[in-house]
C-alpha angles and dihedrals in degrees: 000000000000101000094184091055092045091052090049090051092046094053098040103037102028115024098031101023120146105196122199111245095017136093113229120224124181126197131174090272111025145026110227129195115203116202117240092193104061089263128124119285127220146208107232102178137019139179106205138157135203088261101051106025098095095046092048091050091051091047092052092049089054093046094054091043089056093052091044097238128128113221146193124229103215103216124193125199093242096051122121138274096041092227095051092119091054091048091052092049090050088055092055102266117147118225117230124205117300113253131192118238104224129181133189124200105220092193092060102038117047099171095101091046089056096046116117111240115221118240092239090065110094137183110233119213105163136071094259089062091053090049089051091054092048091050090049092050091047091053097045099043096032093228136096121268099182094129090050090054092051092050095047093050093046091048092048091051096044100036106021094164094054102051124055125180127197136185143177113225133200099200105308094339120099107222101170130021144172143159141208138207122210097219111230117243093008142091092236133096114197122218123215137177115009095172122159131188109252094242091056100048121115094042097100096253093132091056091045090055091049090049094049091052092044090055092049094047092048091048089055092052099258117146103195140045118206132188139172097226127205119216093265093054101038099078092050092050094046089054085057088057099258110157125227111236103166145321124266133206127194105218107196119211120245115273 
């Protein structure tokens, strides 16, 4: 594990993060992000001990209940105390799928920057492109992503130089799509999505989408790409020289 890089990530994208579409609030124990788009909020960083963890968790549950917003406690495998996940579960939080926190140093590895991008891969800048991505996600994951679509379109309108969306089209049909945020005040660009219709997998579209976003991030002066990778994506990204820094768990607040 690269401890220097992990510490850089921790400070820039957890402790000091400024997330598009969210209002940041910092207390003595946590960093909260309150959604400005009627979406769920989240706790991105915490500094807890064995003695105060349970009381802080209960206080945060009450805080978000008062403002009427569900939230996610973003837990990392190196967080303290070591039994924080168990404490959250005991307080009614639901554990989402484990994801691998991966990071690529664009200044050290130029292979993605040199990759040829196919002509059918397009950057989407209008609402129809966002709708295409939402439809693609709905079909692949068999669940609705309406709130995601609203947030992406609002972010693209309000912060057009921080959010970039890409898709691979077969005629008028979007068959693979992804997006990226250039994280404010940091050296990291975060990758999201990367979903491909089953009939179109195995053609390199996932890598093409990573390369297109790498080129954009590098052109804007960003040094690192970061992604929370699911098991299907992780092997592809590691073959592209992404490094594993930690594991992450989305702990969803009680309903």
